[in-house]
N, C-alpha and C positions, 0 to 999 in steps of 0.2 A: 733482549733481556729487560725484564720489566722493573719499574722502582721498587717493588716489593723485595728485588732481589740485590739491594744495595750492598748486603755483606759480601758480596762476591765481586761488585766493582773496582775495576782497575782499569789505567789508562793502557794503551798500546805498549808492547815491551819496548818499543823504540824510544817512548817518552820516559819509559821508568828507566831506562838506561842513562840518558840525559841527565835526568834529576836525581837520581841515586846518592851521587857524591855529596848534595846537599845536606843528607841526613846521616853524615858520618860522624860526627858533624862535617860540615863545611869547613874547609881549611882557612876559608877566608875569615872565620872568627879569629882566627889567630895572626890573621894578617892586616889588610888595609881597612877591615870591618870593625876591627877591636874597638869597643867604646861607643860604637854607632848602632849595632845591632846585639841584639841578646839572643843567646841560647838557652832556653830553659823549658823541656819539654812538659813538664808537670802544670806550666801555666799557659801553656799553648804557644809559646815564642819559639817556633821552629820557621825554616822556609816553608811557604803554605800559599794558599790562594788559586792553585791549578785546579781545574776542575772540569767535568764533562769529558769527551773523547772516551765514551764508553764503549765504542765498537773498535772496527780496525782502523789503522792508521789511514787507508787509503778512503774510508769513508768521510774524513773530516774535509768539510767544505769552507768552514769559517773558523778565523784565529781572531780571538777578541784578546787585545794586550790592556790591563790594567794597569795602574802606576804601581801600588805596593799595598798588601793587606793592611786593612785596620788593627786597631788591638785585638788582641783574642777575646773571646766572649767569656763570661764568669765561668761558665761550666764547661769551655774548652780546652782540652788538654791533648797530648800524643802518646799514644800508647804504643808500647812495644821495644823489645830488647836488642832487635837488628835494626839496620837502616832500613831495609825494606819492610818491617813491620810499622818504622814510625812513616816511613812514606805513605803508605797504604791508609793508615789510620786518619793522617792529614787528609790524604785525599778524600776519602769517604766520607768526612767530617765535612769538609767543603762542597760535596756533590749535594749533600743533605741540605745544607744551606740553599743550595739552589731549587732542589725540590720543593721543599717547604721553607720559604723566606721568612726571616724574622726581623727584617728590616727594608728600607727603603732600597737598599744596594741590590739585596737578592731578588726583590719584586721587579727591580729595574732591568736585571738580567734577565729575568723571566721574560719581560716584554720583549727584549731585543730578541731574543731567541724566538718570540712568536713572529715578529716582524721579518725575521730572517727566514723561517721556514713556517708559514701561517697553515700551510694544510697538513702538517705532521704532529704527532702526539709529543709530549716532552720527552717521552724516552727516546725516541726516534730524533728529536732536535739535539738531544746531549749526545750522540753518536757521531752528529754531523759537525758538532761546534766543540774547538778547545779553548778554554778561558786559561789564561797565564798571568802572570804580574812581570812587568819589567824590572822590579826589584822584589825578591822574594821574601823578605822580612820587613817588619813594619819598621815605620820611621820612629825615631826615639820621642817624637811627640805625633799623635795620629794627626794624618793629612799635612804633617809639616814637612820640612825640607830633609833631602837625603844628601849626605856629600856626595860630590860628583866622582870621589873615587870610587865610593861605593856602588854608584850606579853603574861606572864601567866593569868594575869586577864582575857584577852579577849579570850584566849584559854579556860579559864575554865569555863566562863560565857557562852561562845556561840559557839564555835568551835567544842568541844568536843560531846556538845550535836546533834550538825548537824551531825557529823560523825557516832555517834551511831544510830542515825536515819535512815542513810542511808549505814549502815554497808554492806549491799548486793551489793552496786554498786562498781565499779572499782575507788579508791581513787587516784589521782595524784597530787603531789605537783608541782607546778610549780615554779622552781628557788631555790636556794639555802638557802634564807631566809625562806620561807613556808617549803622546807625540814628540816630545822634545828628544826624548832618550832613544827614540827610533829616527830621530833626523838622520836622512842620507840614505836609509835602506830603500829601495825601489818598490814600488807597486802598493805601500802602504796607504790606507785611507785614513781618515781624522774624521771623527766623532766625539760627543760630548760624553764625559764621564758618568758612567753609571751612579755612582756614588754622590749623595748630598755634597755639598749644595746644587752644585751645577745640574745634577740628576733629576733635581726637583723642578727645573724649569721647564714651561712648555717647549720652548725652543730645542731642548734636548733631544725630544721624539722626533722632531723634524731632523735633525743633523743624522740620528740612527736611522731614520728612514732613507736618505740621501746616501749613505754609506752602505746600506745593504741593498739598493735598488739593482734588480736585475739577477741576483744570486740564485742559481740553481740549486735545488735540492738533491 
């Protein structure tokens, strides 16, 4: 699948099955997440940030876990009448931001994929990588704290199921927040966040190199 086929991009069905309840919308909006996160598809406020994994589930060799998505871009919105429509609209938008980065975070993600699979095209790198978030909704203030109850809710509903499904892949937590939320899970490696300000520092690339060393394509 080439990058020009973006309209047909979708993650493996196994990952869709895990994430689909988040677009119902997620019942967490009426529970512990009430008042801490926002459901407003017209303004881009939906669970999001997951991207790549454009091939089969068994082709995924690397899982990158970020903290949570930043604020939606001004032109970002979530189309679709059904939960599946909303999931795929959100996913394809996130894939586009990986293919054609519009900020340092996207450029750093591209660099991490290049380090992981240097001999492959971007299209092939995307098949072998699944990027997800430890919390699927934006913090009330971009890069700000997220209540521990919300972290636990999202981890237990969505993140752990993704990681169990992809347990044979290398799992890398990008940044201290994601690392803390994954604490206690075996085999997880730590690397610097892709997002600024940490992702702007020279030491960030060194940490990505260490975390990805020896990864087979």
